[in-house]
GUPA-480990 format. One record per residue: x negated, y, z negated of N, C-alpha, C in turn. Coordinates in pm, whole numbers, padded with zeros to 5 digits, always signed. Each point is the difference from the previous one (the first is absolute). Example, Ala and Ser with C-alpha at 12.3 -4.5 7.8 and 13.67 -1.06 7.14 Angstrom:
<recs>
-01319-00569-00780+00089+00119+00000-00090+00120+00000;+00035+00105+00072-00082+00119-00006+00077+00109-00073;
</recs>
This chain:
<recs>
-01385+03136+04285+00013+00101-00103-00086+00122+00028;-00026+00025+00127-00089+00112+00035+00055+00135-00043;+00132+00012-00008+00060+00129-00032+00020+00021-00150;-00041-00096-00082+00005+00017-00145-00132+00065-00046;+00010+00093-00094-00118+00074-00044-00012-00008-00152;-00123+00003-00055-00017+00004-00145+00061+00126-00059;+00049-00011-00122+00064+00114-00066-00106+00102-00043;+00029+00127+00023-00088+00109-00040+00083+00109-00066;-00065+00084-00077+00071+00104-00073+00080+00091+00093;-00053+00024+00119+00069+00087+00095+00128-00057+00057;+00027-00128-00027+00123-00064+00051+00121+00025-00089;-00022+00066-00112+00103+00010-00102+00130+00061+00051;-00008+00103+00084+00120+00070+00045+00093-00094+00076;-00055-00087+00084+00082-00093+00076+00069-00099-00093;-00074-00054-00096+00060-00094-00095+00112+00067-00079;-00026+00121-00048+00100+00066-00084+00126+00035+00080;-00017+00032+00128+00118+00026+00082+00084-00126+00014;-00064-00110+00033+00072-00126+00017+00067-00044-00130;-00072+00011-00108+00053-00046-00128+00109+00091-00053;-00006+00128+00033+00108+00090-00043+00128-00025+00077;-00013-00046+00124+00118-00029+00082+00059-00137-00032;-00078-00085-00064+00046-00135-00036-00060-00034-00137;+00051+00063-00108-00064-00013-00132-00010-00144-00046;-00118-00041-00045-00022-00139-00041+00045-00025-00143;+00015-00129-00032+00027-00044-00137-00121-00072-00059;-00087-00053+00085-00113-00077-00050-00120+00092-00024;-00076-00031-00104-00108+00088-00043-00115+00005+00100;-00015-00103+00084-00111-00002+00095+00014+00106+00109;+00123+00040+00030+00022+00087+00116-00008+00147-00037;-00119+00041-00045-00032+00141-00009-00138+00018+00062;-00026+00118+00054-00132+00024+00057-00107-00012-00108;+00029+00052-00118-00097-00006-00108-00040-00144-00031;+00098-00087-00014-00029-00139-00033-00086-00065+00107;+00034+00021+00125-00077-00060+00109-00142+00057+00007;-00010+00131-00024-00132+00065+00007-00089-00045-00116;+00053-00001-00121-00085-00030-00116-00046-00145-00001;+00079-00090+00060-00035-00141+00005-00062-00040+00134;-00043+00095+00080-00047-00035+00134-00127-00084-00001;-00083+00014-00104-00122-00082-00008+00032-00145-00031;+00118-00025-00055+00043-00138-00030+00075-00061+00117;+00087+00078+00063+00091-00057+00100-00030+00041+00144;-00087+00096+00020-00040+00043+00135+00123+00018+00092;+00092+00088-00039+00122+00016+00080-00027+00066+00135;+00073-00047+00102+00003+00066+00131+00145+00028+00032;+00023+00099+00085+00137+00044+00024+00016+00056+00140;+00125+00012+00040+00035+00071+00121+00150+00033-00008;+00044+00092+00086+00142+00029+00016+00046-00067+00127;+00112-00072-00010+00059-00066+00117+00152+00014-00009;+00060+00055+00105+00145+00014+00001+00054+00080-00116;-00071+00104-00041+00036+00086-00113+00008-00079-00131;-00082-00105-00010-00019-00073-00125-00148-00005-00032;-00031+00004-00127-00137-00012-00047-00029-00147-00025;-00104-00051+00066-00040-00140-00015-00134-00005-00072;-00009-00087-00100-00120-00008-00084-00041-00146-00013;-00128-00026+00022-00057-00133-00020-00113+00011-00103;+00004-00087-00100-00103-00005-00103-00093-00118+00030;-00130+00022-00023-00100-00098+00037-00095-00029-00117;+00048-00067-00104-00090-00031-00112-00111-00095+00045;-00115+00016-00061-00114-00083+00041+00015-00145-00041;+00080-00028-00102+00012-00135-00053+00129-00071+00041;+00072+00055+00097+00128-00059+00042+00030+00045+00143;+00088-00074+00070+00037+00040+00136+00073+00134+00000;-00004+00073+00111+00073+00126+00008+00150-00021-00010;+00069+00103-00047+00146-00006-00008+00057+00139+00020;+00123+00006+00042+00066+00128+00023+00086+00041-00118;+00024+00130-00008+00103+00052-00089+00126+00024+00082;+00117+00002-00060+00122+00023+00078-00005+00134+00071;+00041+00005+00128+00003+00127+00072+00086+00104-00073;-00042+00125+00010+00073+00108-00065+00012+00116+00097;+00111+00073-00008+00021+00114+00089+00141+00001+00055;+00033+00102+00077+00137+00013+00051+00029-00082+00124;-00101-00067+00057+00019-00076+00123+00070-00133-00022;+00005-00079+00106+00066-00131-00004-00095-00100-00069;+00030-00034-00124-00093-00084-00076+00002-00146+00045;+00108-00044+00059+00002-00137+00053-00100-00013+00115;+00002+00096+00091-00098-00003+00111-00142+00021-00053;-00014+00088-00099-00133+00026-00056-00054-00125-00070;+00087-00075-00067-00041-00124-00065-00052-00100+00104;+00070-00012+00112-00043-00092+00105-00136+00041+00057;-00019+00131+00022-00129+00048+00052-00112-00023-00103;+00029+00024-00127-00099-00021-00104-00042-00147-00006;+00095-00090+00015-00033-00143-00001-00088-00037+00119;+00029+00057+00116-00086-00027+00116-00142+00051-00024;-00010+00116-00062-00132+00057-00029-00076-00087-00100;+00069-00049-00103-00064-00088-00097-00045-00130+00065;+00077-00047+00097-00035-00123+00070-00130+00010+00078;-00041+00122+00031-00126+00019+00073-00123-00021-00089;+00019+00008-00132-00116-00006-00090+00009-00112-00103;+00113-00069-00007+00015-00105-00100+00091-00110+00050;-00034-00126-00027+00090-00109+00039+00128-00003-00082;-00004+00059-00119+00119+00009-00084+00053+00142+00005;+00123+00014+00045+00064+00132+00009+00081+00021-00126;-00044+00094-00082+00061+00016-00132+00018+00147-00034;+00115+00032-00060+00023+00131-00060+00018-00020-00150;-00037+00100-00077+00014-00010-00145+00061+00128-00055;+00046-00009-00126+00056+00114-00074+00129+00053+00063;+00073-00087+00067+00130+00041+00056+00105-00005-00110;+00076+00108-00017+00103-00003-00104+00127-00065+00054;+00095-00022-00090+00122-00073+00037+00083+00074+00104;+00001+00134-00005+00075+00076+00101-00056-00025+00139;-00132+00002+00013-00061-00026+00130+00030-00142+00046;-00016-00095-00090+00024-00141+00035+00144-00020+00044;+00093+00052-00075+00142-00022+00031+00043+00068+00129;-00066+00111+00035+00042+00078+00116-00072-00041+00128;-00128-00035-00009-00080-00014+00121-00062-00138+00022;+00009-00088-00097-00073-00127+00010+00095-00116+00026;-00027-00074+00107+00078-00118+00036-00068-00123-00061;+00072-00069-00087-00059-00117-00066-00033-00111+00099;+00055+00008+00118-00037-00097+00102-00137+00025+00058;-00046+00125-00010-00132+00038+00053-00108+00002-00107;+00039+00020-00127-00098+00016-00108+00032-00091-00117;-00104-00053-00062+00013-00058-00132-00009+00116-00100;+00098+00009-00088+00009+00111-00095-00035-00053-00138;-00112+00051-00056-00053-00050-00127+00002+00112-00104;+00069-00022-00111+00002+00101-00105-00140+00019-00059;-00036+00126-00027-00133+00035-00052+00018+00072-00134;+00034-00076-00104+00031+00059-00130-00117+00079-00057;-00123-00046+00024-00117+00066-00058-00017+00143+00049;+00058+00033+00116-00012+00134+00054+00129+00082-00010;+00100-00052-00071+00122+00077-00021-00031+00124-00083;+00056+00113+00040-00022+00125-00072+00096+00013-00118;-00052+00050-00111+00080+00028-00119+00048+00145+00006;+00131+00019-00007+00058+00134+00010+00079+00030-00128;-00030+00114-00059+00059+00040-00128+00078+00130+00018;+00098+00018-00086+00066+00130-00005-00096+00098-00068;-00019+00114+00064-00094+00098-00054+00039+00042-00141;+00129+00019-00024+00043+00045-00132-00031-00103-00108;-00003-00129+00037-00035-00104-00097-00146+00010-00041;-00089+00018+00099-00142+00009-00031-00035+00129-00074;+00079+00103+00022-00027+00129-00066+00054+00002-00143;+00124-00046-00017+00067+00015-00130-00020-00119-00094;-00024-00120+00057-00021-00120-00081+00111-00017-00103;+00124+00014+00044+00114-00009-00091+00043-00145-00021;+00058-00025-00115+00062-00129-00026-00094-00103-00060;+00060-00109-00047-00077-00103-00068-00103-00066+00089;+00031-00011+00129-00093-00072+00087-00131+00076+00020;+00002+00131-00026-00122+00080+00011-00056+00039-00137;+00052-00062-00104-00043+00038-00135-00150-00018-00020;-00053-00113+00046-00142-00026-00015-00085+00099+00077;+00042+00032+00123-00075+00095+00082-00002+00138-00066;+00115+00040-00052+00007+00132-00064-00089+00005-00124;-00006-00111-00073-00089-00005-00116-00146+00015+00040;-00039-00063+00113-00137+00013+00049-00032+00146+00033;+00094+00066+00069-00021+00140+00037-00008+00087-00126;+00090-00022-00093+00001+00081-00123-00128-00021-00081;-00049-00123-00002-00125-00025-00072-00116+00075+00064;-00005-00006+00133-00106+00073+00069+00006+00149-00032;+00118+00058+00007+00014+00144-00025-00036+00036-00144;+00034-00087-00093-00029+00027-00141-00150-00006-00028;-00070-00088+00068-00141-00025-00032-00098+00080+00085;+00049+00073+00102-00091+00067+00092+00045+00142+00032;-00097+00089+00007+00025+00132+00057-00042-00006+00147;+00092+00034+00088-00028-00017+00142+00068+00110+00080;-00038+00010+00125+00071+00085+00094+00023-00077+00128;+00105+00036+00071+00032-00059+00130-00039+00100+00108;-00081-00044+00096-00044+00086+00109+00037-00061+00134;+00028+00088+00097+00036-00044+00134-00124-00013+00087;-00002-00103+00081-00113-00026+00089-00028+00119+00090;-00126+00045+00000-00047+00101+00093-00145-00031+00034;-00064+00085+00077-00136-00029+00046-00097-00016-00117;+00017+00083-00103-00090-00008-00115+00020-00129-00079;+00124-00044-00010+00031-00116-00083-00031-00132+00071;-00009+00002+00132-00017-00124+00076-00124-00077-00045;-00110+00069-00019-00121-00068-00043+00015-00066-00135;+00079+00061-00088+00021-00057-00133+00094-00120+00005;+00093-00001+00096+00077-00122+00028-00096-00115+00030;-00094+00029+00090-00088-00106+00048-00101-00042-00107;-00033+00090-00092-00085-00040-00112+00069-00110-00081;+00129+00019-00028+00074-00103-00073+00009-00128+00081;+00025+00013+00130+00008-00119+00085-00132-00078-00004;-00112+00069+00003-00131-00066-00007-00015-00074-00133;+00040+00065-00108-00012-00063-00131+00091-00122-00010;+00122+00013+00050+00095-00111-00003-00053-00117+00082;-00057+00032+00115-00053-00103+00089-00119-00072-00063;-00086+00074-00066-00114-00061-00067+00046-00092-00113;+00103+00043-00073+00054-00080-00109+00057-00132+00050;+00067+00005+00116+00062-00120+00057-00093-00076+00095;-00124+00046+00013-00097-00064+00090+00058-00017+00141;+00043+00112+00056+00067+00000+00130-00085-00061+00111;-00131+00019-00008-00086-00049+00108+00002-00152+00010;+00044-00066-00107+00009-00146+00002+00139-00048+00040;+00093+00093+00017+00138-00034+00034+00037+00073+00129;+00008-00071+00113+00025+00068+00128+00127+00085+00001;+00106-00050-00064+00124+00077-00003-00013+00130-00073;-00062-00003-00118-00020+00123-00078-00097+00094+00068;-00100-00055+00068-00096+00086+00068+00065+00072+00119;+00086-00072+00074+00072+00065+00109+00096+00106-00052;+00063-00025-00114+00086+00102-00062-00083+00121-00041;-00119-00024-00052-00091+00108-00039-00030+00090+00120;-00030-00060+00113-00027+00078+00122+00124+00077+00041;+00116-00066-00005+00125+00063+00043+00033+00122-00087;-00015-00012-00131+00027+00113-00089-00097+00114+00029;-00124-00033+00022-00100+00103+00033+00041+00075+00126;+00042-00073+00104+00039+00063+00126+00121+00091-00019;+00098-00046-00077+00121+00079-00021-00030+00128-00077;-00076-00012-00108-00028+00117-00084-00088+00101+00073;-00101-00048+00073-00089+00090+00071+00072+00078+00110;+00106-00059+00055+00074+00065+00109+00140+00043-00045;+00018+00022-00130+00135+00025-00050+00064+00124+00061;-00080+00103+00026+00059+00122+00055+00052-00022+00141;-00082-00063+00085+00043-00026+00138+00119-00095+00005;+00003-00096-00092+00106-00101+00000+00129+00050-00066;-00008+00109-00071+00118+00052-00068+00041-00082-00121;-00098-00060-00066+00025-00083-00117+00030+00088-00122;+00092-00046-00084+00027+00062-00129-00065-00086-00109;-00075+00061-00088-00065-00076-00106+00001+00075-00131;-00021-00073-00108-00006+00062-00131-00090-00080-00092;-00050+00065-00105-00092-00065-00091+00028+00039-00144;-00028-00091-00091-00004+00031-00142-00145+00021-00038;-00028+00118-00058-00137+00040-00033-00012+00014-00152;-00101-00066-00054-00026+00006-00144-00143+00048-00020;-00015+00109-00073-00131+00060-00025-00078+00021+00130;+00072+00051+00100-00061+00035+00127-00023-00114+00096;+00032-00122-00039-00026-00116+00084+00130-00061+00050;+00005-00033+00129+00115-00071+00055-00001-00142-00055;+00104-00033-00075+00010-00134-00058+00108-00083+00068;+00084+00064+00082+00102-00072+00077+00040+00086+00120;+00030-00066+00109+00050+00073+00116+00099-00086+00077;+00081+00066+00082+00093-00067+00090+00018+00090+00122;+00029-00061+00114+00027+00080+00120+00097-00074+00091;+00073+00079+00079+00097-00058+00092+00052+00105+00096;+00113-00033+00062+00059+00089+00101+00146-00040+00020;+00073+00079+00077+00135-00039+00038-00006-00113+00102;+00079-00103-00023+00012-00109+00095+00115+00026+00097;+00110+00048-00054+00117+00041+00078+00071+00108-00079;+00107+00059+00050+00058+00117-00069+00040-00022-00146;+00033-00123-00039+00044-00019-00139-00096-00086-00083;-00117-00032+00055-00091-00092-00068-00144+00047+00010;-00069+00003-00115-00144+00021-00003-00069-00135-00013;-00123-00010+00050-00078-00123-00014-00130+00034-00073;-00034-00082-00099-00122+00018-00077-00108-00089+00061;-00105+00062+00055-00106-00077+00066-00113-00040-00093;-00017+00071-00110-00111-00032-00089+00024+00050-00140;-00047-00076-00097+00013+00039-00140-00111-00070-00078;-00073+00075-00080-00106-00056-00083-00002+00072-00134;-00042-00073-00105-00010+00059-00134-00110-00072-00077;-00055+00070-00095-00098-00057-00091+00071-00104-00087;-00033-00129+00016+00073-00102-00075-00028+00001-00150;-00100+00077-00042-00035+00005-00142+00090+00095-00079;+00083+00079+00070+00085+00098-00069+00143-00054-00005;+00050-00037-00117+00135-00058-00010+00107+00094+00054;+00091-00059+00079+00114+00075+00052-00029+00085+00121;-00124+00002+00047-00035+00094+00107+00064-00038+00133;+00005-00127+00032+00064-00039+00126+00147+00039+00000;+00069-00024-00110+00141+00039-00009+00014+00151+00009;-00095+00074-00058+00007+00146-00001-00019+00057+00140;-00099-00049+00076-00021+00056+00134+00115-00037+00092;+00055-00118-00017+00117-00039+00079+00114+00098-00023;+00033+00022-00126+00113+00087-00033-00027+00145+00037;-00120+00049-00031-00032+00141+00023-00006+00032+00149;-00062-00087+00080-00011+00025+00143+00137+00000+00065;+00085-00094-00038+00135-00003+00056+00077+00127-00037;-00015+00044-00124+00070+00121-00045-00048+00124+00074;-00132+00016+00011-00056+00122+00058+00013+00004+00152;-00011-00114+00066-00007-00002+00146+00128-00046+00069;+00080-00087-00065+00106-00067+00075+00137+00009-00066;+00023+00101-00082+00131+00013-00064+00109+00035+00100;-00038+00043+00121+00098+00041+00099+00043-00114+00093;-00058-00119-00014+00039-00112+00086+00083-00099-00081;+00071-00086+00070+00085-00099-00067-00078-00125-00040;-00093-00041+00087-00069-00127-00022-00152+00018+00007;-00070-00094-00066-00145-00005+00007-00042-00143+00033;-00070-00015+00111-00050-00128+00045-00142-00016-00055;-00020-00107-00079-00131-00023-00062-00073-00118+00067;+00034-00023+00126-00068-00098+00083+00016-00142-00055;-00087-00093+00044+00019-00142-00025-00089-00051-00113;+00020-00129-00035-00085-00059-00105-00104-00096+00056;+00004-00030+00130-00097-00085+00068-00008-00141-00059;+00102-00039-00075+00000-00133-00060-00087-00013-00124;-00051+00112-00051-00084-00001-00120+00091-00002-00123;-00014-00103-00084+00093-00020-00110+00008+00121-00093;-00116+00053-00039+00000+00113-00092+00065+00123+00060;-00025+00023+00129+00058+00115+00068+00151-00018+00016;+00042-00122+00030+00145-00025+00012+00070+00024-00134;-00061-00048-00107+00060+00020-00132+00009+00149-00033;-00105+00076+00032+00000+00143-00029+00107+00073+00080;+00014-00033+00128+00099+00069+00083+00142-00037-00041;+00022-00126-00035+00134-00040-00046+00034+00064-00134;-00101+00029-00081+00026+00056-00132+00060+00140+00006;-00011+00065+00116+00061+00132+00018+00139-00009+00062;+00052-00122+00017+00138-00023+00041+00035+00070+00133;-00051-00053+00111+00030+00061+00129+00150+00003+00030;+00040+00104+00070+00139+00010+00047+00026-00106+00106;-00100-00022+00086+00010-00103+00103-00138-00027+00059;-00012-00108+00072-00119-00032+00076+00029+00022+00148;-00099+00045+00073+00008+00001+00146-00061-00132+00047;+00086-00094+00033-00047-00132+00043-00069+00012+00136;-00108-00077+00015-00074+00001+00126-00017-00141+00053;-00019-00007+00131-00006-00128+00068-00115-00001+00102;-00054-00120+00019-00096-00023+00108+00074-00067+00115;-00026+00050+00121+00068-00050+00119-00102-00070+00088;+00018-00128+00023-00093-00078+00082+00071-00042+00128;-00055+00046+00111+00066-00027+00129-00012-00148+00034;+00114-00058+00037+00004-00144+00031-00056-00028+00139;
</recs>
């Protein structure tokens, strides 16, 4: 793996070129996602055969690859990636492969294919999240209306001045949830900090609900592919009724009314998170699979 290098901010142009030529469906395959989570997954990458190859190296698990992306021959790139993984791990494994990749490039004779429901992405129609029409969204609309009735607020777009106020809320949220005692929440805390601090370079779109000069909710994301935005982070003061529903609806309206779909990432198998994501009635899930070389 000598030719694989750690991800750095200056690598963004190469990633964006590859991803624009082969637009992804899975939320993991954006430069922003890989960069903001680099302290958790320690990604390394290289270009081979006009394909982008990425290996993630979490400290608490064996390394694994992401599906090759780019305009090159992905079957050959998959074989090369497996050889590279074999140099550093006795188990050759890829993760977060969607069904299109599996059906097109994966031979079940060579790989054990394991469904990974906990990492399936939830994808919603943007107009549903914005308009909240119909009986199935009646409860959500009531939450938003209650928030608007009980609060005077303004919606502001993420910029250099607002970034620090985003992070003030993140710090408060983290203290409330005792993030330092929960490795997953603490890693998310670091990832959000990295994304917000570098939002200009990364081209992130963000927005906040501000009450009496204080950011009480924020969300940020980016385009995943031409018809889909992906939401990488969202936080709100849990003491304010309806605020989570309000930032969800307002951010989608202000930032993503021009796209067809919004990917709100996975639930990680957390019951409460799964219930919350299902309550917004996804249009579909992007199913993902783990591929274990036989």
